[in-house]
N, CA, C and O atoms as a GROMACS GRO file, in nm:
protein
  420
    1MET      N    1  11.076   9.077   7.479
    1MET     CA    2  10.972   8.963   7.547
    1MET      C    3  11.067   8.972   7.665
    1MET      O    4  11.170   9.038   7.678
    2SER      N    5  10.986   8.863   7.775
    2SER     CA    6  10.999   8.884   7.899
    2SER      C    7  10.976   8.759   7.945
    2SER      O    8  10.934   8.669   7.872
    3ALA      N    9  11.008   8.742   8.105
    3ALA     CA   10  11.096   8.610   8.164
    3ALA      C   11  10.956   8.637   8.284
    3ALA      O   12  10.890   8.740   8.300
    4THR      N   13  10.942   8.498   8.359
    4THR     CA   14  10.885   8.489   8.465
    4THR      C   15  10.932   8.495   8.613
    4THR      O   16  11.045   8.449   8.590
    5LEU      N   17  10.933   8.514   8.731
    5LEU     CA   18  10.942   8.503   8.821
    5LEU      C   19  10.828   8.364   8.916
    5LEU      O   20  10.708   8.390   8.910
    6LEU      N   21  10.862   8.251   8.983
    6LEU     CA   22  10.754   8.183   9.024
    6LEU      C   23  10.796   8.156   9.153
    6LEU      O   24  10.881   8.069   9.172
    7LEU      N   25  10.729   8.244   9.282
    7LEU     CA   26  10.755   8.230   9.417
    7LEU      C   27  10.651   8.123   9.459
    7LEU      O   28  10.543   8.115   9.400
    8ASN      N   29  10.684   8.043   9.558
    8ASN     CA   30  10.613   7.917   9.610
    8ASN      C   31  10.634   7.957   9.759
    8ASN      O   32  10.746   7.995   9.792
    9ARG      N   33  10.532   7.953   9.854
    9ARG     CA   34  10.576   7.967   9.970
    9ARG      C   35  10.468   7.816  10.035
    9ARG      O   36  10.346   7.797  10.026
   10HIS      N   37  10.548   7.756  10.081
   10HIS     CA   38  10.493   7.721  10.182
   10HIS      C   39  10.518   7.623  10.327
   10HIS      O   40  10.601   7.533  10.335
   11MET      N   41  10.450   7.654  10.406
   11MET     CA   42  10.497   7.605  10.556
   11MET      C   43  10.516   7.536  10.576
   11MET      O   44  10.442   7.448  10.532
   12PRO      N   45  10.668   7.478  10.690
   12PRO     CA   46  10.674   7.345  10.716
   12PRO      C   47  10.568   7.363  10.835
   12PRO      O   48  10.505   7.459  10.878
   13MET      N   49  10.581   7.182  10.880
   13MET     CA   50  10.427   7.110  10.952
   13MET      C   51  10.515   7.163  11.058
   13MET      O   52  10.435   7.220  11.133
   14ALA      N   53  10.645   7.179  11.112
   14ALA     CA   54  10.658   7.184  11.228
   14ALA      C   55  10.665   7.327  11.300
   14ALA      O   56  10.692   7.341  11.419
   15VAL      N   57  10.638   7.428  11.216
   15VAL     CA   58  10.622   7.591  11.255
   15VAL      C   59  10.497   7.659  11.193
   15VAL      O   60  10.493   7.782  11.194
   16ALA      N   61  10.389   7.583  11.136
   16ALA     CA   62  10.306   7.530  11.085
   16ALA      C   63  10.230   7.669  11.105
   16ALA      O   64  10.174   7.726  11.012
   17LEU      N   65  10.232   7.722  11.252
   17LEU     CA   66  10.134   7.841  11.352
   17LEU      C   67  10.203   7.970  11.381
   17LEU      O   68  10.146   8.067  11.432
   18VAL      N   69  10.363   7.965  11.335
   18VAL     CA   70  10.417   8.057  11.319
   18VAL      C   71  10.452   8.139  11.148
   18VAL      O   72  10.518   8.100  11.052
   19ASP      N   73  10.338   8.315  11.186
   19ASP     CA   74  10.358   8.401  11.076
   19ASP      C   75  10.306   8.326  10.951
   19ASP      O   76  10.311   8.332  10.828
   20ARG      N   77  10.251   8.243  11.058
   20ARG     CA   78  10.080   8.126  10.915
   20ARG      C   79   9.988   8.258  10.862
   20ARG      O   80   9.992   8.248  10.740
   21SER      N   81   9.908   8.377  10.897
   21SER     CA   82   9.805   8.434  10.884
   21SER      C   83   9.866   8.564  10.814
   21SER      O   84   9.786   8.633  10.752
   22ARG      N   85  10.038   8.615  10.820
   22ARG     CA   86  10.032   8.661  10.784
   22ARG      C   87  10.112   8.686  10.584
   22ARG      O   88  10.156   8.595  10.514
   23SER      N   89  10.107   8.787  10.560
   23SER     CA   90  10.134   8.823  10.352
   23SER      C   91  10.291   8.846  10.348
   23SER      O   92  10.334   8.920  10.436
   24TRP      N   93  10.385   8.792  10.255
   24TRP     CA   94  10.490   8.875  10.275
   24TRP      C   95  10.469   8.991  10.176
   24TRP      O   96  10.381   9.017  10.094
   25GLN      N   97  10.580   9.048  10.213
   25GLN     CA   98  10.605   9.162  10.060
   25GLN      C   99  10.682   9.126   9.978
   25GLN      O  100  10.795   9.113  10.025
   26ILE      N  101  10.668   9.095   9.838
   26ILE     CA  102  10.765   9.123   9.774
   26ILE      C  103  10.879   9.228   9.727
   26ILE      O  104  10.814   9.282   9.637
   27LEU      N  105  11.009   9.296   9.726
   27LEU     CA  106  11.082   9.347   9.678
   27LEU      C  107  11.118   9.288   9.546
   27LEU      O  108  11.151   9.170   9.544
   28LEU      N  109  11.117   9.348   9.450
   28LEU     CA  110  11.230   9.341   9.336
   28LEU      C  111  11.315   9.443   9.262
   28LEU      O  112  11.292   9.541   9.191
   29ASP      N  113  11.407   9.389   9.301
   29ASP     CA  114  11.515   9.521   9.286
   29ASP      C  115  11.506   9.636   9.348
   29ASP      O  116  11.531   9.746   9.299
   30GLY      N  117  11.473   9.615   9.446
   30GLY     CA  118  11.431   9.707   9.612
   30GLY      C  119  11.290   9.728   9.580
   30GLY      O  120  11.211   9.688   9.665
   31ASP      N  121  11.242   9.781   9.474
   31ASP     CA  122  11.082   9.746   9.485
   31ASP      C  123  10.992   9.717   9.521
   31ASP      O  124  10.965   9.633   9.436
   32PRO      N  125  10.876   9.717   9.615
   32PRO     CA  126  10.767   9.638   9.600
   32PRO      C  127  10.696   9.562   9.455
   32PRO      O  128  10.641   9.638   9.375
   33ALA      N  129  10.700   9.417   9.425
   33ALA     CA  130  10.640   9.364   9.340
   33ALA      C  131  10.530   9.304   9.389
   33ALA      O  132  10.471   9.241   9.301
   34GLY      N  133  10.479   9.298   9.498
   34GLY     CA  134  10.336   9.210   9.522
   34GLY      C  135  10.320   9.167   9.636
   34GLY      O  136  10.389   9.238   9.710
   35GLN      N  137  10.254   9.072   9.708
   35GLN     CA  138  10.242   8.998   9.817
   35GLN      C  139  10.225   8.868   9.756
   35GLN      O  140  10.181   8.852   9.642
   36ILE      N  141  10.271   8.748   9.856
   36ILE     CA  142  10.243   8.629   9.878
   36ILE      C  143  10.171   8.604   9.979
   36ILE      O  144  10.215   8.650  10.085
   37ALA      N  145  10.064   8.540   9.984
   37ALA     CA  146   9.970   8.482  10.104
   37ALA      C  147  10.071   8.351  10.123
   37ALA      O  148  10.172   8.310  10.066
   38PRO      N  149   9.995   8.310  10.227
   38PRO     CA  150  10.052   8.156  10.296
   38PRO      C  151  10.011   8.041  10.198
   38PRO      O  152   9.920   8.046  10.115
   39ASP      N  153  10.082   7.951  10.220
   39ASP     CA  154  10.092   7.857  10.109
   39ASP      C  155  10.018   7.890   9.982
   39ASP      O  156   9.938   7.820   9.919
   40GLY      N  157  10.077   8.052   9.950
   40GLY     CA  158  10.008   8.068   9.793
   40GLY      C  159  10.140   8.087   9.717
   40GLY      O  160  10.250   8.122   9.759
   41SER      N  161  10.116   8.069   9.648
   41SER     CA  162  10.166   8.109   9.463
   41SER      C  163  10.167   8.241   9.428
   41SER      O  164  10.075   8.320   9.451
   42VAL      N  165  10.313   8.280   9.351
   42VAL     CA  166  10.248   8.436   9.293
   42VAL      C  167  10.379   8.408   9.111
   42VAL      O  168  10.495   8.367   9.109
   43GLU      N  169  10.315   8.440   9.027
   43GLU     CA  170  10.400   8.476   8.885
   43GLU      C  171  10.376   8.616   8.853
   43GLU      O  172  10.284   8.685   8.810
   44ILE      N  173  10.524   8.635   8.900
   44ILE     CA  174  10.594   8.833   8.885
   44ILE      C  175  10.661   8.799   8.694
   44ILE      O  176  10.760   8.733   8.661
   45PRO      N  177  10.583   8.856   8.625
   45PRO     CA  178  10.656   8.902   8.496
   45PRO      C  179  10.786   9.020   8.508
   45PRO      O  180  10.787   9.131   8.561
   46VAL      N  181  10.904   8.937   8.427
   46VAL     CA  182  11.017   9.024   8.464
   46VAL      C  183  11.089   9.064   8.387
   46VAL      O  184  11.061   8.967   8.317
   47ALA      N  185  11.166   9.122   8.322
   47ALA     CA  186  11.253   9.171   8.267
   47ALA      C  187  11.409   9.098   8.240
   47ALA      O  188  11.498   9.107   8.325
   48PRO      N  189  11.423   9.038   8.134
   48PRO     CA  190  11.552   8.952   8.130
   48PRO      C  191  11.610   8.978   8.172
   48PRO      O  192  11.597   9.100   8.160
   49GLY      N  193  11.742   8.952   8.270
   49GLY     CA  194  11.855   9.017   8.281
   49GLY      C  195  11.886   9.000   8.456
   49GLY      O  196  11.824   8.910   8.513
   50PRO      N  197  11.981   9.086   8.538
   50PRO     CA  198  11.997   9.052   8.676
   50PRO      C  199  11.888   9.100   8.712
   50PRO      O  200  11.799   9.165   8.655
   51HIS      N  201  11.904   9.061   8.812
   51HIS     CA  202  11.788   9.100   8.964
   51HIS      C  203  11.808   9.022   9.088
   51HIS      O  204  11.853   8.910   9.111
   52THR      N  205  11.742   9.154   9.190
   52THR     CA  206  11.721   9.096   9.313
   52THR      C  207  11.634   9.078   9.432
   52THR      O  208  11.593   9.189   9.467
   53LEU      N  209  11.596   8.998   9.495
   53LEU     CA  210  11.489   8.923   9.501
   53LEU      C  211  11.530   8.948   9.644
   53LEU      O  212  11.642   8.909   9.676
   54GLN      N  213  11.426   9.031   9.769
   54GLN     CA  214  11.353   8.945   9.897
   54GLN      C  215  11.197   8.966   9.949
   54GLN      O  216  11.111   9.040   9.902
   55LEU      N  217  11.191   8.896  10.035
   55LEU     CA  218  11.104   8.871  10.109
   55LEU      C  219  11.065   8.957  10.247
   55LEU      O  220  11.146   8.955  10.340
   56THR      N  221  10.950   9.026  10.260
   56THR     CA  222  10.988   9.073  10.407
   56THR      C  223  10.810   9.011  10.458
   56THR      O  224  10.716   8.985  10.383
   57SER      N  225  10.814   9.006  10.554
   57SER     CA  226  10.686   8.984  10.670
   57SER      C  227  10.659   9.115  10.750
   57SER      O  228  10.552   9.175  10.733
   58THR      N  229  10.767   9.164  10.847
   58THR     CA  230  10.755   9.298  10.892
   58THR      C  231  10.870   9.386  10.876
   58THR      O  232  10.941   9.356  10.780
   59ASP      N  233  10.896   9.456  10.925
   59ASP     CA  234  10.979   9.566  10.929
   59ASP      C  235  11.168   9.484  10.931
   59ASP      O  236  11.267   9.469  10.859
   60THR      N  237  11.118   9.458  11.058
   60THR     CA  238  11.272   9.382  11.066
   60THR      C  239  11.276   9.212  11.001
   60THR      O  240  11.387   9.159  10.990
   61ARG      N  241  11.165   9.144  10.966
   61ARG     CA  242  11.182   9.020  10.975
   61ARG      C  243  11.158   8.988  10.828
   61ARG      O  244  11.050   9.012  10.773
   62ARG      N  245  11.263   8.934  10.766
   62ARG     CA  246  11.284   8.921  10.655
   62ARG      C  247  11.374   8.834  10.563
   62ARG      O  248  11.450   8.773  10.638
   63SER      N  249  11.402   8.796  10.416
   63SER     CA  250  11.484   8.710  10.410
   63SER      C  251  11.619   8.766  10.386
   63SER      O  252  11.652   8.860  10.458
   64PRO      N  253  11.684   8.733  10.318
   64PRO     CA  254  11.824   8.740  10.315
   64PRO      C  255  11.786   8.791  10.085
   64PRO      O  256  11.715   8.760   9.989
   65GLU      N  257  11.898   8.880  10.128
   65GLU     CA  258  11.856   8.938   9.955
   65GLU      C  259  11.922   8.807   9.870
   65GLU      O  260  12.021   8.745   9.910
   66ARG      N  261  11.848   8.776   9.742
   66ARG     CA  262  11.906   8.711   9.650
   66ARG      C  263  11.893   8.773   9.510
   66ARG      O  264  11.806   8.840   9.455
   67THR      N  265  12.033   8.717   9.466
   67THR     CA  266  12.053   8.761   9.320
   67THR      C  267  12.005   8.610   9.234
   67THR      O  268  12.007   8.494   9.276
   68PHE      N  269  11.948   8.683   9.057
   68PHE     CA  270  11.918   8.587   9.001
   68PHE      C  271  11.913   8.633   8.856
   68PHE      O  272  11.925   8.754   8.836
   69THR      N  273  11.897   8.556   8.758
   69THR     CA  274  11.927   8.630   8.618
   69THR      C  275  11.858   8.523   8.571
   69THR      O  276  11.867   8.400   8.567
   70ALA      N  277  11.743   8.664   8.515
   70ALA     CA  278  11.626   8.586   8.450
   70ALA      C  279  11.675   8.587   8.279
   70ALA      O  280  11.691   8.691   8.214
   71GLU      N  281  11.696   8.440   8.224
   71GLU     CA  282  11.664   8.448   8.079
   71GLU      C  283  11.540   8.468   7.990
   71GLU      O  284  11.433   8.446   8.046
   72GLU      N  285  11.538   8.497   7.890
   72GLU     CA  286  11.418   8.502   7.784
   72GLU      C  287  11.348   8.447   7.806
   72GLU      O  288  11.389   8.336   7.773
   73GLU      N  289  11.228   8.433   7.853
   73GLU     CA  290  11.119   8.359   7.834
   73GLU      C  291  11.159   8.213   7.910
   73GLU      O  292  11.164   8.095   7.874
   74SER      N  293  11.185   8.286   8.032
   74SER     CA  294  11.216   8.110   8.106
   74SER      C  295  11.134   8.185   8.182
   74SER      O  296  11.106   8.300   8.149
   75VAL      N  297  11.067   8.104   8.334
   75VAL     CA  298  11.122   8.110   8.401
   75VAL      C  299  11.186   8.047   8.568
   75VAL      O  300  11.206   7.929   8.599
   76THR      N  301  11.203   8.163   8.646
   76THR     CA  302  11.328   8.131   8.777
   76THR      C  303  11.242   8.110   8.920
   76THR      O  304  11.204   8.217   8.969
   77GLU      N  305  11.210   8.003   8.986
   77GLU     CA  306  11.159   8.006   9.025
   77GLU      C  307  11.222   7.973   9.207
   77GLU      O  308  11.330   7.914   9.216
   78PHE      N  309  11.184   7.994   9.276
   78PHE     CA  310  11.217   8.022   9.470
   78PHE      C  311  11.061   7.980   9.526
   78PHE      O  312  10.942   7.987   9.493
   79ALA      N  313  11.141   7.936   9.625
   79ALA     CA  314  11.039   7.847   9.705
   79ALA      C  315  11.086   7.964   9.890
   79ALA      O  316  11.189   7.988   9.952
   80CYS      N  317  10.994   7.986   9.900
   80CYS     CA  318  10.988   8.025  10.063
   80CYS      C  319  10.875   7.974  10.216
   80CYS      O  320  10.772   7.908  10.225
   81HIS      N  321  10.946   8.030  10.295
   81HIS     CA  322  10.893   7.978  10.407
   81HIS      C  323  10.963   8.021  10.522
   81HIS      O  324  11.082   8.052  10.509
   82VAL      N  325  10.895   8.029  10.663
   82VAL     CA  326  11.012   8.070  10.786
   82VAL      C  327  11.110   7.923  10.817
   82VAL      O  328  11.071   7.806  10.810
   83GLN      N  329  11.239   7.970  10.850
   83GLN     CA  330  11.309   7.840  10.941
   83GLN      C  331  11.219   7.718  10.916
   83GLN      O  332  11.098   7.738  10.906
   84PRO      N  333  11.264   7.604  10.907
   84PRO     CA  334  11.145   7.493  10.959
   84PRO      C  335  11.152   7.424  11.050
   84PRO      O  336  11.076   7.327  11.062
   85VAL      N  337  11.258   7.458  11.148
   85VAL     CA  338  11.260   7.391  11.283
   85VAL      C  339  11.301   7.514  11.437
   85VAL      O  340  11.318   7.635  11.448
   86TRP      N  341  11.302   7.428  11.504
   86TRP     CA  342  11.309   7.520  11.617
   86TRP      C  343  11.473   7.613  11.620
   86TRP      O  344  11.485   7.735  11.613
   87PRO      N  345  11.577   7.516  11.633
   87PRO     CA  346  11.709   7.603  11.646
   87PRO      C  347  11.670   7.688  11.537
   87PRO      O  348  11.585   7.766  11.579
   88LEU      N  349  11.692   7.706  11.426
   88LEU     CA  350  11.717   7.818  11.287
   88LEU      C  351  11.581   7.865  11.291
   88LEU      O  352  11.545   7.919  11.187
   89LEU      N  353  11.490   7.859  11.387
   89LEU     CA  354  11.370   7.940  11.456
   89LEU      C  355  11.381   8.051  11.478
   89LEU      O  356  11.344   8.161  11.435
   90LEU      N  357  11.483   7.976  11.608
   90LEU     CA  358  11.535   8.100  11.750
   90LEU      C  359  11.703   8.170  11.697
   90LEU      O  360  11.782   8.232  11.768
   91MET      N  361  11.714   8.134  11.563
   91MET     CA  362  11.834   8.215  11.537
   91MET      C  363  11.787   8.280  11.468
   91MET      O  364  11.868   8.356  11.415
   92ALA      N  365  11.684   8.292  11.435
   92ALA     CA  366  11.581   8.392  11.302
   92ALA      C  367  11.587   8.492  11.422
   92ALA      O  368  11.682   8.570  11.411
   93LEU      N  369  11.494   8.514  11.557
   93LEU     CA  370  11.465   8.605  11.648
   93LEU      C  371  11.571   8.664  11.644
   93LEU      O  372  11.547   8.778  11.602
   94ALA      N  373  11.706   8.647  11.671
   94ALA     CA  374  11.847   8.715  11.702
   94ALA      C  375  11.837   8.794  11.554
   94ALA      O  376  11.823   8.916  11.539
   95LEU      N  377  11.846   8.711  11.466
   95LEU     CA  378  11.919   8.734  11.365
   95LEU      C  379  11.800   8.739  11.234
   95LEU      O  380  11.780   8.662  11.140
   96PRO      N  381  11.722   8.887  11.283
   96PRO     CA  382  11.591   8.870  11.151
   96PRO      C  383  11.587   8.864  11.019
   96PRO      O  384  11.490   8.847  10.945
   97HIS      N  385  11.700   8.879  10.996
   97HIS     CA  386  11.732   8.920  10.859
   97HIS      C  387  11.734   8.761  10.767
   97HIS      O  388  11.769   8.743  10.651
   98ARG      N  389  11.687   8.665  10.863
   98ARG     CA  390  11.742   8.524  10.818
   98ARG      C  391  11.596   8.444  10.864
   98ARG      O  392  11.575   8.324  10.881
   99TRP      N  393  11.473   8.605  10.883
   99TRP     CA  394  11.365   8.480  10.941
   99TRP      C  395  11.271   8.406  10.800
   99TRP      O  396  11.179   8.329  10.829
  100ILE      N  397  11.296   8.429  10.683
  100ILE     CA  398  11.234   8.410  10.600
  100ILE      C  399  11.360   8.304  10.507
  100ILE      O  400  11.466   8.351  10.466
  101ALA      N  401  11.307   8.119  10.485
  101ALA     CA  402  11.440   8.096  10.412
  101ALA      C  403  11.380   8.115  10.290
  101ALA      O  404  11.261   8.088  10.280
  102LEU      N  405  11.462   8.171  10.167
  102LEU     CA  406  11.466   8.205   9.999
  102LEU      C  407  11.557   8.104   9.957
  102LEU      O  408  11.677   8.119   9.977
  103LYS      N  409  11.497   7.971   9.885
  103LYS     CA  410  11.580   7.938   9.812
  103LYS      C  411  11.573   7.939   9.649
  103LYS      O  412  11.463   7.965   9.599
  104GLN      N  413  11.669   7.914   9.572
  104GLN     CA  414  11.587   7.912   9.411
  104GLN      C  415  11.623   7.746   9.398
  104GLN      O  416  11.700   7.669   9.454
  105ARG      N  417  11.548   7.739   9.320
  105ARG     CA  418  11.514   7.595   9.275
  105ARG      C  419  11.546   7.562   9.097
  105ARG      O  420  11.523   7.451   9.050
   0.00000   0.00000   0.00000
């Protein structure tokens, strides 16, 4: 049996032009697992058990690594977007591993 990882990417209106046209690479357990387009959604089948998830925009701009446990026959959902307000976006320029916000729902 398998489980599903669901990613939803929606850009906050305040920063709609920042990183708008670039697809982000999905890293599942450290390996490339696909891409997510701006304002897109992706479903990825995963084996039940513990996993790590990270998204990258460029070599340096990325999300923090998140861990989750996929339950058999379940859907694990994450939302992702660029940091939504200018102070956080400026912070992300200095700390590029926080460029993408990635939150489990």
